C-alpha positions in Angstrom: 94.5 104.8 111.3 94.9 107.4 108.6 92.2 108.0 106.0 93.0 108.4 102.3 90.9 109.4 99.4 91.3 107.6 96.1 90.1 109.8 93.3 89.1 108.3 89.9 90.3 110.2 86.8 89.4 109.4 83.2 88.7 105.9 82.2 87.1 104.4 79.1 83.4 104.1 78.9 82.1 100.5 78.4 81.4 99.6 74.8 78.1 97.8 75.9 75.9 97.4 78.9 77.3 93.9 79.3 80.9 95.2 79.4 79.8 97.8 82.0 78.2 95.0 84.1 81.4 92.9 83.9 83.5 95.8 85.0 81.2 96.8 87.8 81.3 93.2 89.1 85.2 93.4 89.2 84.9 96.8 91.0 82.5 95.4 93.6 84.9 92.5 94.2 87.8 94.9 94.6 85.8 97.0 97.1 84.8 93.8 99.0 88.5 92.7 99.1 89.3 96.0 101.0 87.1 94.9 103.9 86.9 97.3 106.8 89.6 99.5 105.1 86.8 100.8 102.8 85.3 103.6 104.9 83.2 105.1 102.1 83.6 102.7 99.2 81.6 103.9 96.1 81.0 107.6 95.5 80.4 108.3 91.7 79.9 111.8 90.5 77.3 113.0 88.1 76.0 116.3 86.6 79.0 118.3 87.6 79.1 122.1 87.3 82.1 124.3 87.8 81.9 127.6 89.6 84.7 129.9 88.3 86.5 132.6 90.2 84.6 135.3 88.4 81.3 133.8 89.6 80.3 132.2 86.2 79.1 128.6 86.1 79.6 126.1 83.4 77.7 122.8 83.3 80.8 120.6 83.0 83.7 119.5 85.1 87.0 121.3 85.1 88.7 117.9 85.6 88.1 114.3 84.6 87.3 113.2 88.1 84.4 110.7 88.1 84.3 109.6 91.7 86.1 108.7 94.8 86.6 106.0 97.5 87.7 106.7 101.1 89.9 104.1 102.7 91.9 103.8 105.9 95.4 102.4 106.0 98.5 102.4 108.3 100.6 104.3 105.7 100.6 105.9 102.3 102.5 102.9 101.0 99.7 100.6 102.1 97.0 102.9 100.6 99.0 102.9 97.3 99.2 99.1 97.4 95.4 98.9 97.7 94.9 101.4 94.9 97.2 99.5 92.5 94.8 96.6 92.6 91.7 98.6 91.5 90.2 97.4 88.3 89.6 101.1 87.2 93.2 101.0 86.1 92.4 98.3 83.6 89.9 100.6 81.7 92.4 103.3 81.1 91.7 105.3 84.2 94.2 106.7 86.7 93.9 107.1 90.4 95.1 109.8 92.8 95.7 108.8 96.4 95.7 111.6 98.9 95.9 111.7 102.7 92.8 113.2 104.3 93.6 115.8 106.9 91.2 116.3 109.9 90.6 120.0 110.3 89.9 121.3 113.9 86.6 123.2 113.9 
């Protein structure tokens, strides 16, 4: 089966801790609904720094990426179907779905 990475971009911050907990419960339920298809389910990012081509470093992200999930699916169409049900979309976020390529080393 092919592996895909779902990248989380943007999204609104919860207005309160309670709202954050409610959203997280929906997110956990979504991940649970993926079953064995969720290979690496929850990978949030924090404290991102960017290394620029000139060697300088800034203590911020160059993108709005906030995390990722790795899934396995029979096709890109199936991976997209799974992504479309993610509750992250309900908080103003968007998702990028990419096929992961195994590199021979």
